[in-house]
Z-matrix of the N, CA and C atoms (Angstrom, degrees):
N
C 1 1.512
C 2 1.521 1 108.33
N 3 1.383 2 113.91 1 144.38
C 4 1.416 3 122.61 2 176.98
C 5 1.493 4 111.14 3 -136.94
N 6 1.291 5 115.58 4 128.46
C 7 1.513 6 120.25 5 178.33
C 8 1.518 7 114.62 6 -118.34
N 9 1.338 8 115.94 7 25.87
C 10 1.459 9 118.89 8 -177.49
C 11 1.565 10 109.36 9 -69.23
N 12 1.338 11 116.15 10 -24.76
C 13 1.489 12 119.51 11 179.94
C 14 1.518 13 114.17 12 -73.90
N 15 1.420 14 113.93 13 -18.29
C 16 1.458 15 118.36 14 -173.05
C 17 1.493 16 114.38 15 -59.79
N 18 1.328 17 119.42 16 -35.61
C 19 1.453 18 123.52 17 -175.95
C 20 1.550 19 109.45 18 -59.22
N 21 1.416 20 114.79 19 -47.34
C 22 1.416 21 118.69 20 175.68
C 23 1.443 22 120.35 21 -68.29
N 24 1.291 23 115.69 22 -14.51
C 25 1.468 24 124.47 23 -175.07
C 26 1.524 25 114.42 24 -100.53
N 27 1.360 26 115.14 25 -7.23
C 28 1.484 27 117.23 26 -179.35
C 29 1.528 28 113.84 27 -58.70
N 30 1.265 29 116.17 28 -35.08
C 31 1.465 30 117.48 29 179.11
C 32 1.542 31 113.08 30 -67.33
N 33 1.282 32 117.06 31 -38.16
C 34 1.489 33 119.28 32 176.43
C 35 1.476 34 109.88 33 -69.49
N 36 1.277 35 120.73 34 -40.36
C 37 1.420 36 122.43 35 -178.97
C 38 1.506 37 113.95 36 -67.48
N 39 1.372 38 111.86 37 -36.90
C 40 1.454 39 116.08 38 179.35
C 41 1.583 40 109.18 39 -71.03
N 42 1.341 41 116.45 40 -39.93
C 43 1.481 42 119.16 41 -178.71
C 44 1.515 43 108.09 42 -65.67
N 45 1.372 44 119.58 43 -35.86
C 46 1.462 45 120.35 44 176.75
C 47 1.503 46 111.37 45 -67.85
N 48 1.297 47 120.05 46 -43.73
C 49 1.424 48 123.90 47 179.97
C 50 1.530 49 111.85 48 -63.91
N 51 1.320 50 119.05 49 -36.12
C 52 1.474 51 123.57 50 177.09
C 53 1.532 52 109.52 51 -67.63
N 54 1.337 53 116.72 52 -37.08
C 55 1.472 54 117.91 53 176.69
C 56 1.493 55 110.95 54 -72.70
N 57 1.290 56 123.06 55 -29.72
C 58 1.452 57 125.82 56 173.62
C 59 1.507 58 108.52 57 -63.72
N 60 1.323 59 113.55 58 -47.93
C 61 1.492 60 120.61 59 178.71
C 62 1.508 61 113.25 60 -56.87
N 63 1.401 62 115.16 61 -46.71
C 64 1.438 63 121.30 62 174.19
C 65 1.489 64 115.35 63 -52.76
N 66 1.344 65 114.86 64 -46.42
C 67 1.433 66 122.22 65 -179.32
C 68 1.523 67 112.35 66 -61.20
N 69 1.359 68 113.12 67 -45.46
C 70 1.551 69 115.45 68 -175.37
C 71 1.519 70 109.70 69 -73.63
N 72 1.350 71 118.43 70 -37.65
C 73 1.423 72 119.42 71 -179.80
C 74 1.553 73 112.66 72 -59.95
N 75 1.361 74 117.58 73 -42.80
C 76 1.472 75 122.62 74 179.42
C 77 1.539 76 109.22 75 -71.46
N 78 1.283 77 113.18 76 -38.80
C 79 1.511 78 114.71 77 -174.84
C 80 1.522 79 107.58 78 -72.45
N 81 1.345 80 119.82 79 -37.29
C 82 1.466 81 120.34 80 177.33
C 83 1.464 82 114.47 81 -66.06
N 84 1.282 83 118.84 82 -37.68
C 85 1.454 84 120.86 83 -178.65
C 86 1.551 85 111.14 84 -70.73
N 87 1.371 86 114.34 85 -49.04
C 88 1.465 87 117.87 86 -176.54
C 89 1.532 88 109.61 87 -74.77
N 90 1.309 89 118.29 88 -43.94
C 91 1.425 90 123.96 89 177.73
C 92 1.466 91 115.10 90 -53.98
N 93 1.341 92 117.69 91 -48.79
C 94 1.467 93 123.11 92 178.16
C 95 1.471 94 110.51 93 -64.45
N 96 1.291 95 118.77 94 -39.21
C 97 1.511 96 117.14 95 178.49
C 98 1.491 97 111.09 96 -68.56
N 99 1.286 98 118.68 97 -40.71
C 100 1.516 99 122.23 98 176.08
C 101 1.536 100 109.31 99 -59.48
N 102 1.325 101 117.04 100 -44.05
C 103 1.494 102 121.42 101 -176.51
C 104 1.478 103 108.64 102 -64.77
N 105 1.340 104 122.02 103 -40.00
C 106 1.458 105 122.44 104 -179.51
C 107 1.573 106 109.02 105 -65.43
N 108 1.397 107 117.84 106 -44.85
C 109 1.430 108 123.72 107 175.74
C 110 1.521 109 108.66 108 -59.49
N 111 1.354 110 117.46 109 -47.73
C 112 1.404 111 120.08 110 -175.59
C 113 1.562 112 114.24 111 -65.21
N 114 1.316 113 114.16 112 -38.87
C 115 1.454 114 120.43 113 -179.49
C 116 1.580 115 108.50 114 -66.72
N 117 1.299 116 115.69 115 -44.33
C 118 1.480 117 119.96 116 178.96
C 119 1.478 118 111.00 117 -65.74
N 120 1.370 119 118.72 118 -42.81
C 121 1.422 120 123.06 119 176.52
C 122 1.546 121 115.78 120 -60.94
N 123 1.312 122 111.71 121 -32.98
C 124 1.491 123 118.01 122 -175.09
C 125 1.516 124 108.11 123 -76.67
N 126 1.339 125 119.89 124 -20.79
C 127 1.434 126 122.28 125 -179.03
C 128 1.505 127 113.83 126 -105.11
N 129 1.336 128 118.05 127 -26.07
C 130 1.504 129 121.96 128 -178.40
C 131 1.451 130 118.03 129 -122.04
N 132 1.321 131 117.64 130 -7.60
C 133 1.432 132 123.80 131 -173.14
C 134 1.595 133 109.08 132 -78.81
N 135 1.351 134 112.11 133 173.79
C 136 1.520 135 116.95 134 173.38
C 137 1.512 136 111.44 135 -66.68
N 138 1.279 137 118.10 136 166.22
C 139 1.467 138 125.67 137 -167.62
C 140 1.529 139 108.63 138 -63.55
N 141 1.349 140 114.20 139 -40.88
C 142 1.571 141 118.05 140 -178.92
C 143 1.536 142 111.10 141 -67.22
N 144 1.341 143 117.82 142 -31.29
C 145 1.469 144 124.93 143 176.86
C 146 1.536 145 108.75 144 -67.66
N 147 1.330 146 114.38 145 -48.81
C 148 1.515 147 121.13 146 -178.10
C 149 1.524 148 106.73 147 -60.59
N 150 1.275 149 119.19 148 -47.12
C 151 1.493 150 121.80 149 179.47
C 152 1.511 151 114.41 150 -62.66
N 153 1.399 152 116.29 151 -41.74
C 154 1.456 153 120.97 152 179.61
C 155 1.466 154 109.26 153 -61.47
N 156 1.366 155 118.26 154 -46.55
C 157 1.501 156 123.90 155 -178.05
C 158 1.500 157 108.18 156 -63.52
N 159 1.302 158 118.97 157 -42.34
C 160 1.467 159 123.76 158 179.95
C 161 1.567 160 109.85 159 -61.11
N 162 1.314 161 117.52 160 -46.94
C 163 1.493 162 120.14 161 176.69
C 164 1.498 163 110.51 162 -58.60
N 165 1.422 164 113.46 163 -49.78
C 166 1.391 165 116.34 164 -178.59
C 167 1.532 166 116.20 165 -54.40
N 168 1.302 167 113.80 166 -46.67
C 169 1.522 168 121.84 167 175.41
C 170 1.509 169 113.74 168 -56.28
N 171 1.372 170 115.73 169 -47.05
C 172 1.402 171 119.94 170 -179.23
C 173 1.456 172 111.42 171 -66.23
N 174 1.244 173 123.87 172 -40.85
C 175 1.485 174 128.71 173 -177.83
C 176 1.534 175 106.22 174 -66.54
N 177 1.297 176 119.50 175 -49.47
C 178 1.442 177 120.12 176 -171.59
C 179 1.571 178 111.14 177 -70.91
N 180 1.403 179 115.92 178 -35.70
C 181 1.423 180 120.90 179 -177.95
C 182 1.528 181 112.20 180 -78.91
N 183 1.247 182 118.69 181 -17.71
C 184 1.477 183 119.48 182 -176.87
C 185 1.592 184 112.79 183 -113.52
N 186 1.281 185 115.25 184 18.95
C 187 1.460 186 119.23 185 172.09
C 188 1.549 187 109.67 186 -130.62
N 189 1.327 188 118.81 187 149.24
C 190 1.468 189 122.04 188 -177.38
C 191 1.504 190 111.40 189 -63.75
N 192 1.330 191 115.91 190 143.96
C 193 1.487 192 121.11 191 178.74
C 194 1.514 193 108.40 192 -63.74
N 195 1.315 194 117.10 193 -39.71
C 196 1.562 195 118.44 194 178.69
C 197 1.559 196 109.22 195 -58.10
N 198 1.296 197 117.38 196 -40.46
C 199 1.481 198 119.50 197 -174.52
C 200 1.573 199 106.86 198 -67.16
N 201 1.413 200 116.34 199 -41.38
C 202 1.402 201 123.23 200 177.94
C 203 1.540 202 109.15 201 -56.92
N 204 1.339 203 114.49 202 -47.62
C 205 1.375 204 121.69 203 -175.12
C 206 1.572 205 112.24 204 -62.11
N 207 1.375 206 112.39 205 -46.12
C 208 1.468 207 119.50 206 179.14
C 209 1.462 208 111.54 207 -66.12
N 210 1.378 209 120.00 208 -33.74
C 211 1.512 210 126.06 209 177.80
C 212 1.500 211 109.24 210 -60.32
N 213 1.351 212 113.61 211 -44.65
C 214 1.497 213 121.24 212 -174.52
C 215 1.559 214 108.82 213 -71.17
N 216 1.360 215 116.46 214 -47.72
C 217 1.388 216 119.98 215 -173.23
C 218 1.527 217 117.30 216 -84.18
N 219 1.366 218 115.90 217 -31.70
C 220 1.435 219 119.21 218 -179.29
C 221 1.549 220 112.45 219 -108.31
N 222 1.302 221 115.18 220 -25.97
C 223 1.477 222 120.15 221 -178.03
C 224 1.469 223 115.40 222 -82.91
N 225 1.361 224 116.69 223 -43.35
C 226 1.441 225 120.34 224 -177.22
C 227 1.515 226 114.82 225 -62.01
N 228 1.369 227 118.26 226 -33.26
C 229 1.494 228 116.41 227 175.98
C 230 1.483 229 114.90 228 -57.01
N 231 1.312 230 120.11 229 -22.13
C 232 1.462 231 121.33 230 175.19
C 233 1.541 232 111.62 231 -68.28
N 234 1.220 233 115.06 232 -18.48
C 235 1.537 234 121.40 233 175.98
C 236 1.482 235 111.59 234 -101.26
N 237 1.317 236 116.40 235 6.49
C 238 1.498 237 121.85 236 177.25
C 239 1.513 238 108.79 237 86.92
N 240 1.262 239 123.96 238 12.89
C 241 1.471 240 124.40 239 176.92
C 242 1.471 241 109.00 240 -106.52
N 243 1.337 242 117.75 241 108.46
C 244 1.435 243 123.37 242 179.77
C 245 1.510 244 111.62 243 -113.39
N 246 1.313 245 117.56 244 123.51
C 247 1.486 246 123.56 245 -174.43
C 248 1.497 247 109.34 246 -114.65
N 249 1.403 248 116.15 247 146.53
C 250 1.409 249 123.69 248 175.65
C 251 1.530 250 103.78 249 -68.39
N 252 1.447 251 117.44 250 143.55
C 253 1.398 252 119.23 251 179.58
C 254 1.533 253 117.49 252 -43.05
N 255 1.395 254 115.78 253 -46.01
C 256 1.432 255 118.42 254 -175.53
C 257 1.478 256 111.42 255 -68.60
N 258 1.389 257 115.37 256 -38.20
C 259 1.456 258 119.04 257 179.28
C 260 1.528 259 110.49 258 -66.60
N 261 1.342 260 116.72 259 -39.36
C 262 1.439 261 121.66 260 177.77
C 263 1.524 262 108.55 261 -63.29
N 264 1.376 263 119.90 262 -41.80
C 265 1.447 264 120.59 263 179.53
C 266 1.512 265 109.92 264 -66.39
N 267 1.310 266 119.35 265 -41.65
C 268 1.487 267 121.87 266 -177.84
C 269 1.583 268 106.26 267 -62.49
N 270 1.353 269 115.75 268 -45.25
C 271 1.431 270 118.96 269 -178.42
C 272 1.502 271 114.27 270 -59.50
N 273 1.367 272 113.82 271 -46.90
C 274 1.413 273 119.17 272 -178.76
C 275 1.561 274 114.67 273 -69.58
N 276 1.344 275 116.04 274 -34.66
C 277 1.477 276 119.44 275 177.57
C 278 1.507 277 107.66 276 -70.57
N 279 1.306 278 122.03 277 -43.59
C 280 1.388 279 125.35 278 -178.63
C 281 1.501 280 111.82 279 -61.29
N 282 1.345 281 117.71 280 -49.94
C 283 1.463 282 118.31 281 -178.40
C 284 1.540 283 109.29 282 -66.72
N 285 1.268 284 121.45 283 -29.23
C 286 1.513 285 123.31 284 -178.70
C 287 1.491 286 105.91 285 -73.54
N 288 1.345 287 117.39 286 -50.11
C 289 1.463 288 121.00 287 -176.44
C 290 1.591 289 110.79 288 -62.75
N 291 1.344 290 113.38 289 -41.13
C 292 1.457 291 116.57 290 -178.95
C 293 1.536 292 113.43 291 -59.13
N 294 1.290 293 114.81 292 -38.49
C 295 1.485 294 121.54 293 -177.92
C 296 1.564 295 111.20 294 -62.46
N 297 1.357 296 116.20 295 -40.94
C 298 1.421 297 120.39 296 172.01
C 299 1.461 298 116.03 297 -70.16
N 300 1.309 299 115.09 298 -42.96
C 301 1.541 300 115.58 299 -175.85
C 302 1.474 301 112.86 300 -78.16
N 303 1.321 302 121.19 301 -19.68
C 304 1.408 303 121.82 302 169.57
C 305 1.512 304 112.36 303 -53.52
N 306 1.279 305 113.63 304 -44.81
C 307 1.509 306 119.66 305 179.15
C 308 1.524 307 110.25 306 -66.53
N 309 1.360 308 115.73 307 -39.76
C 310 1.408 309 123.99 308 -176.45
C 311 1.579 310 108.99 309 -63.67
N 312 1.411 311 113.00 310 -50.12
C 313 1.492 312 116.82 311 -177.90
C 314 1.496 313 109.74 312 -71.79
N 315 1.365 314 118.72 313 -30.29
C 316 1.473 315 120.50 314 175.37
C 317 1.563 316 110.90 315 -60.23
N 318 1.304 317 115.12 316 -42.93
C 319 1.436 318 117.02 317 -178.96
C 320 1.515 319 111.02 318 -65.20
N 321 1.376 320 118.90 319 -32.71
C 322 1.388 321 121.62 320 178.90
C 323 1.587 322 109.97 321 -69.98
N 324 1.412 323 116.81 322 -42.43
C 325 1.461 324 118.16 323 175.87
C 326 1.476 325 112.73 324 -59.04
N 327 1.370 326 116.52 325 -38.93
C 328 1.470 327 119.15 326 -179.04
C 329 1.497 328 112.19 327 -68.67
N 330 1.398 329 114.93 328 -24.53
C 331 1.481 330 115.68 329 -179.06
C 332 1.471 331 113.68 330 -77.45
N 333 1.361 332 119.91 331 -15.47
C 334 1.435 333 120.62 332 178.38
C 335 1.552 334 109.66 333 -76.27
N 336 1.327 335 114.75 334 126.71
C 337 1.517 336 117.14 335 179.16
C 338 1.513 337 115.33 336 -55.28
N 339 1.269 338 118.54 337 138.73
C 340 1.488 339 120.87 338 -178.76
C 341 1.514 340 110.73 339 -62.30
N 342 1.334 341 117.13 340 -26.66
C 343 1.459 342 121.64 341 178.07
C 344 1.458 343 112.82 342 -59.23
N 345 1.362 344 120.84 343 -28.04
C 346 1.381 345 123.03 344 -179.08
C 347 1.576 346 109.91 345 -64.60
N 348 1.353 347 111.29 346 -44.87
C 349 1.496 348 120.30 347 -178.37
C 350 1.601 349 107.98 348 -64.82
N 351 1.299 350 114.32 349 -47.59
C 352 1.462 351 121.17 350 -176.77
C 353 1.478 352 108.72 351 -58.65
N 354 1.337 353 116.64 352 -46.26
C 355 1.458 354 118.91 353 -175.24
C 356 1.539 355 112.60 354 -67.58
N 357 1.332 356 115.05 355 -37.53
C 358 1.442 357 120.06 356 -179.73
C 359 1.499 358 109.17 357 -67.58
N 360 1.364 359 117.83 358 -42.01
C 361 1.482 360 117.76 359 177.41
C 362 1.508 361 113.75 360 -65.94
N 363 1.268 362 113.17 361 -31.16
C 364 1.521 363 117.20 362 178.35
C 365 1.541 364 113.26 363 -67.36
N 366 1.421 365 110.94 364 -22.36
C 367 1.495 366 113.21 365 176.00
C 368 1.498 367 113.81 366 -88.23
N 369 1.369 368 116.05 367 6.27
C 370 1.467 369 118.51 368 175.64
C 371 1.564 370 112.95 369 94.24
N 372 1.318 371 119.22 370 7.47
C 373 1.495 372 118.92 371 175.47
C 374 1.527 373 109.03 372 -74.57
N 375 1.315 374 115.38 373 149.12
C 376 1.439 375 122.96 374 177.83
C 377 1.504 376 106.65 375 -77.54
N 378 1.359 377 119.86 376 157.46
C 379 1.509 378 124.34 377 179.28
C 380 1.500 379 108.85 378 -53.99
N 381 1.423 380 118.27 379 -49.32
C 382 1.424 381 118.72 380 -179.32
C 383 1.514 382 113.60 381 -59.05
N 384 1.322 383 117.48 382 -39.81
C 385 1.447 384 121.24 383 179.04
C 386 1.557 385 111.78 384 -65.81
N 387 1.340 386 112.32 385 -37.10
C 388 1.489 387 115.07 386 178.43
C 389 1.482 388 110.75 387 -64.89
N 390 1.332 389 114.84 388 -41.75
C 391 1.526 390 118.85 389 -178.35
C 392 1.494 391 111.12 390 -64.45
N 393 1.264 392 116.66 391 -43.30
C 394 1.531 393 121.75 392 -169.45
C 395 1.462 394 106.73 393 -79.61
N 396 1.354 395 123.11 394 -43.88
C 397 1.441 396 125.84 395 -168.44
C 398 1.518 397 111.78 396 -94.87
N 399 1.379 398 119.18 397 -29.03
C 400 1.467 399 121.26 398 -175.25
C 401 1.493 400 113.11 399 -106.87
N 402 1.342 401 117.78 400 -52.11
C 403 1.481 402 123.95 401 -164.18
C 404 1.553 403 103.75 402 -82.54
N 405 1.313 404 117.63 403 -58.23
C 406 1.499 405 120.94 404 -169.79
C 407 1.528 406 115.48 405 -56.20
N 408 1.377 407 118.02 406 -45.18
C 409 1.412 408 119.75 407 177.24
C 410 1.502 409 113.60 408 -58.21
N 411 1.322 410 116.59 409 -42.28
C 412 1.544 411 119.20 410 -179.72
C 413 1.539 412 109.23 411 -72.92
N 414 1.332 413 120.11 412 -31.69
C 415 1.411 414 120.26 413 177.09
C 416 1.539 415 111.58 414 -70.71
N 417 1.310 416 117.30 415 -41.65
C 418 1.431 417 118.89 416 -179.68
C 419 1.561 418 112.26 417 -66.56
N 420 1.305 419 115.30 418 -30.31
C 421 1.493 420 117.02 419 177.13
C 422 1.507 421 110.05 420 -70.09
N 423 1.271 422 119.43 421 -36.81
C 424 1.430 423 123.20 422 178.58
C 425 1.541 424 111.99 423 -66.63
N 426 1.309 425 117.46 424 -43.92
C 427 1.448 426 117.99 425 -172.55
C 428 1.594 427 111.39 426 -100.76
N 429 1.297 428 116.73 427 9.09
C 430 1.453 429 119.36 428 -175.65
C 431 1.585 430 115.12 429 -55.73
N 432 1.301 431 115.37 430 -46.74
C 433 1.537 432 119.85 431 177.37
C 434 1.559 433 111.74 432 -54.89
N 435 1.369 434 114.63 433 -44.24
C 436 1.480 435 118.13 434 -179.06
C 437 1.504 436 109.76 435 -71.44
N 438 1.379 437 117.15 436 -35.26
C 439 1.477 438 117.54 437 179.23
C 440 1.548 439 110.37 438 -71.53
N 441 1.285 440 116.63 439 -32.62
C 442 1.553 441 116.15 440 176.87
C 443 1.501 442 109.90 441 -70.75
N 444 1.293 443 119.65 442 -36.11
C 445 1.441 444 118.69 443 178.77
C 446 1.556 445 109.01 444 -66.08
N 447 1.253 446 116.38 445 -39.17
C 448 1.468 447 120.02 446 -176.84
C 449 1.621 448 110.14 447 -63.12
N 450 1.366 449 112.03 448 -41.27
C 451 1.449 450 115.06 449 179.91
C 452 1.431 451 111.02 450 -65.60
N 453 1.397 452 121.81 451 -39.99
C 454 1.416 453 122.45 452 177.13
C 455 1.521 454 112.27 453 -65.02
N 456 1.318 455 116.08 454 -39.39
C 457 1.508 456 120.12 455 177.76
C 458 1.538 457 110.01 456 -61.64
N 459 1.387 458 115.48 457 -36.39
C 460 1.427 459 118.46 458 179.79
C 461 1.566 460 115.21 459 -66.50
N 462 1.402 461 107.72 460 -35.77
C 463 1.458 462 113.76 461 176.36
C 464 1.472 463 113.50 462 -64.96
N 465 1.370 464 116.83 463 -37.90
C 466 1.433 465 120.76 464 -179.64
C 467 1.547 466 111.19 465 -71.05
N 468 1.380 467 113.02 466 -31.06
C 469 1.459 468 117.41 467 -178.69
C 470 1.483 469 109.93 468 -76.93
N 471 1.364 470 117.51 469 -14.68
C 472 1.505 471 119.55 470 179.37
C 473 1.517 472 113.34 471 -61.29
N 474 1.353 473 115.51 472 -17.24
C 475 1.448 474 121.45 473 172.92
C 476 1.557 475 112.28 474 -50.18
N 477 1.310 476 114.75 475 -34.66
C 478 1.441 477 118.31 476 -176.23
C 479 1.500 478 112.46 477 -60.59
N 480 1.336 479 119.73 478 -29.44
C 481 1.438 480 123.63 479 -174.14
C 482 1.539 481 111.86 480 -65.26
N 483 1.313 482 115.31 481 -14.69
C 484 1.445 483 116.98 482 175.06
C 485 1.575 484 113.58 483 -59.93
N 486 1.312 485 113.70 484 -21.40
C 487 1.423 486 121.03 485 179.02
C 488 1.572 487 111.67 486 -65.92
N 489 1.253 488 118.46 487 -18.74
C 490 1.535 489 120.53 488 176.57
C 491 1.498 490 110.43 489 -113.36
N 492 1.388 491 114.94 490 23.52
C 493 1.424 492 122.29 491 171.43
C 494 1.530 493 116.51 492 71.83
N 495 1.356 494 114.26 493 28.13
C 496 1.438 495 117.39 494 173.17
C 497 1.508 496 108.47 495 -80.03
N 498 1.226 497 121.18 496 126.11
C 499 1.476 498 123.75 497 -169.64
C 500 1.584 499 110.24 498 -81.95
N 501 1.323 500 113.90 499 56.47
C 502 1.440 501 116.15 500 173.77
C 503 1.565 502 109.59 501 -88.50
N 504 1.341 503 113.08 502 -164.91
C 505 1.534 504 117.84 503 -169.73
C 506 1.505 505 110.71 504 -62.96
N 507 1.292 506 119.91 505 -42.81
C 508 1.521 507 119.37 506 -178.21
C 509 1.485 508 111.29 507 -68.80
N 510 1.332 509 118.41 508 -40.05
C 511 1.378 510 120.38 509 175.91
C 512 1.511 511 114.22 510 -55.95
N 513 1.434 512 115.10 511 -47.78
C 514 1.438 513 119.36 512 179.90
C 515 1.568 514 109.64 513 -65.13
N 516 1.260 515 117.70 514 -32.90
C 517 1.450 516 120.80 515 174.55
C 518 1.503 517 112.05 516 -60.27
N 519 1.316 518 116.79 517 -46.71
C 520 1.458 519 121.05 518 177.51
C 521 1.507 520 113.25 519 -59.15
N 522 1.321 521 116.81 520 -42.15
C 523 1.500 522 120.67 521 -179.58
C 524 1.521 523 110.05 522 -70.49
N 525 1.413 524 117.78 523 -35.27
C 526 1.459 525 118.06 524 175.38
C 527 1.480 526 114.87 525 -64.90
N 528 1.281 527 116.43 526 -45.95
C 529 1.472 528 118.82 527 -178.45
C 530 1.523 529 113.50 528 -68.19
N 531 1.411 530 118.00 529 -24.41
C 532 1.365 531 124.57 530 175.34
C 533 1.506 532 111.06 531 -69.40
N 534 1.343 533 113.72 532 -35.19
C 535 1.522 534 119.23 533 -175.33
C 536 1.538 535 109.40 534 -84.65
N 537 1.390 536 116.75 535 -40.11
C 538 1.392 537 119.33 536 -172.34
C 539 1.625 538 115.43 537 -94.85
N 540 1.334 539 112.96 538 -16.30
C 541 1.440 540 120.29 539 -177.05
C 542 1.609 541 110.47 540 61.29
N 543 1.282 542 114.11 541 26.61
C 544 1.486 543 121.26 542 178.94
C 545 1.546 544 108.67 543 -113.77
N 546 1.291 545 115.66 544 70.41
C 547 1.438 546 120.68 545 -176.38
C 548 1.486 547 112.10 546 -64.14
N 549 1.339 548 120.92 547 -48.42
C 550 1.433 549 120.97 548 -173.71
C 551 1.508 550 108.37 549 -62.28
N 552 1.397 551 117.36 550 -49.61
C 553 1.449 552 122.80 551 -175.01
C 554 1.567 553 109.70 552 -61.51
N 555 1.369 554 113.70 553 -41.34
C 556 1.490 555 119.90 554 -174.69
C 557 1.585 556 107.82 555 -64.77
N 558 1.280 557 117.84 556 -50.18
C 559 1.465 558 120.71 557 -176.07
C 560 1.492 559 110.67 558 -76.91
N 561 1.333 560 121.02 559 -21.08
C 562 1.429 561 119.76 560 176.70
C 563 1.511 562 110.07 561 -71.87
N 564 1.345 563 113.12 562 -41.94
C 565 1.521 564 120.58 563 177.56
C 566 1.580 565 109.53 564 -64.33
N 567 1.333 566 116.16 565 -41.14
C 568 1.451 567 117.92 566 -174.54
C 569 1.522 568 108.25 567 -73.65
N 570 1.334 569 113.39 568 -31.09
C 571 1.545 570 116.44 569 176.04
C 572 1.528 571 110.10 570 -61.74
N 573 1.296 572 116.87 571 -47.13
C 574 1.406 573 122.41 572 176.75
C 575 1.526 574 114.39 573 -57.64
N 576 1.381 575 113.22 574 -39.97
C 577 1.452 576 117.20 575 177.97
C 578 1.545 577 111.21 576 -64.23
N 579 1.306 578 115.58 577 -44.57
C 580 1.559 579 120.71 578 177.15
C 581 1.548 580 109.48 579 -60.87
N 582 1.372 581 117.43 580 -41.13
C 583 1.380 582 120.35 581 177.72
C 584 1.520 583 112.51 582 -57.49
N 585 1.351 584 114.28 583 -52.37
C 586 1.468 585 118.52 584 179.34
C 587 1.515 586 114.20 585 -61.30
N 588 1.335 587 114.32 586 -39.73
C 589 1.448 588 118.24 587 178.97
C 590 1.541 589 111.36 588 -63.18
N 591 1.351 590 115.95 589 -41.29
C 592 1.499 591 119.89 590 -176.94
C 593 1.567 592 107.72 591 -66.16
N 594 1.341 593 114.86 592 -41.94
C 595 1.478 594 116.27 593 -178.03
C 596 1.574 595 110.46 594 -69.04
N 597 1.289 596 116.95 595 -38.69
C 598 1.449 597 118.82 596 179.66
C 599 1.559 598 111.87 597 -69.03
N 600 1.341 599 115.98 598 -37.09
C 601 1.502 600 122.49 599 176.63
C 602 1.435 601 108.06 600 -60.23
N 603 1.393 602 118.68 601 -54.08
C 604 1.481 603 123.68 602 -177.25
C 605 1.516 604 109.68 603 -58.28
N 606 1.400 605 116.98 604 -43.16
C 607 1.486 606 115.12 605 -179.86
C 608 1.488 607 111.69 606 -66.60
N 609 1.348 608 115.24 607 -35.79
C 610 1.486 609 116.40 608 -178.06
C 611 1.507 610 110.90 609 -69.95
N 612 1.267 611 118.45 610 -38.50
C 613 1.494 612 123.11 611 176.04
C 614 1.520 613 112.40 612 -60.80
N 615 1.316 614 114.27 613 -42.95
C 616 1.491 615 119.34 614 -178.31
C 617 1.458 616 111.37 615 -69.04
N 618 1.353 617 117.97 616 -41.83
C 619 1.420 618 122.09 617 -179.33
C 620 1.546 619 107.19 618 -67.52
N 621 1.312 620 118.40 619 -46.61
C 622 1.495 621 120.76 620 178.91
C 623 1.525 622 109.84 621 -57.39
N 624 1.412 623 115.68 622 -45.65
C 625 1.382 624 119.15 623 -177.04
C 626 1.511 625 114.01 624 -60.33
N 627 1.290 626 116.37 625 -39.96
C 628 1.449 627 121.33 626 177.67
C 629 1.568 628 112.51 627 -63.73
N 630 1.306 629 115.85 628 -36.04
C 631 1.496 630 120.23 629 -179.32
C 632 1.551 631 108.22 630 -71.20
N 633 1.361 632 117.70 631 -38.45
C 634 1.451 633 122.39 632 -173.02
C 635 1.450 634 109.44 633 -84.00
N 636 1.398 635 117.71 634 -49.45
C 637 1.466 636 125.11 635 -170.27
C 638 1.487 637 114.33 636 -92.82
N 639 1.303 638 115.30 637 -16.50
C 640 1.475 639 120.67 638 -176.60
C 641 1.591 640 113.74 639 95.80
N 642 1.310 641 111.97 640 -177.80
C 643 1.461 642 116.68 641 -176.23
C 644 1.510 643 112.05 642 -68.25
N 645 1.343 644 117.81 643 156.71
C 646 1.404 645 124.58 644 179.95
C 647 1.554 646 111.76 645 100.00
N 648 1.289 647 118.54 646 -6.05
C 649 1.477 648 120.56 647 176.25
C 650 1.526 649 109.12 648 -79.76
N 651 1.268 650 116.68 649 133.88
C 652 1.536 651 120.02 650 178.80
C 653 1.500 652 110.44 651 -134.46
């Protein structure tokens, strides 16, 4: 094994890692927001909204992420919709993650006792206030470990977006091994980078969750 090439490649690896971080930060924020709205709509919305969300969840969860990505990046231009590779990657990742987290958030909402809602309504709180201040915080605390795992999984799956030339970590690794012909060393280093990023992301999410949701978050 030889790692003499690594010093000159640190810039490319760092740039790829930062792009991966950008993708997961945006995806986490937007995807979590959509999952909360989707889970609430699936339980309290009109019938057509419930059915639309159910169809969306089934389609996204039962088709490969790579196919979804290709459909957005290569298929939509046939309809006159052309997206930048990074924007297409964010859209595909967000829609995929939201489909899974809608189910996760929904399970958390179902775990909150109905008496909590009834008590809050009896005190004069509006339904929206009850959901935001009473139900949602308790639900998020229950499902936070599963939500954290899903975010980490989505970060690892972001490697797929290298297939549409998004210059994230895996793309940079492919370019490096093509230039250096050091496939084992290149992917060994990138594997370690992904491992460190996953551990750091999980620790960051747990720490942030404890500060926002209180003790007991793991």
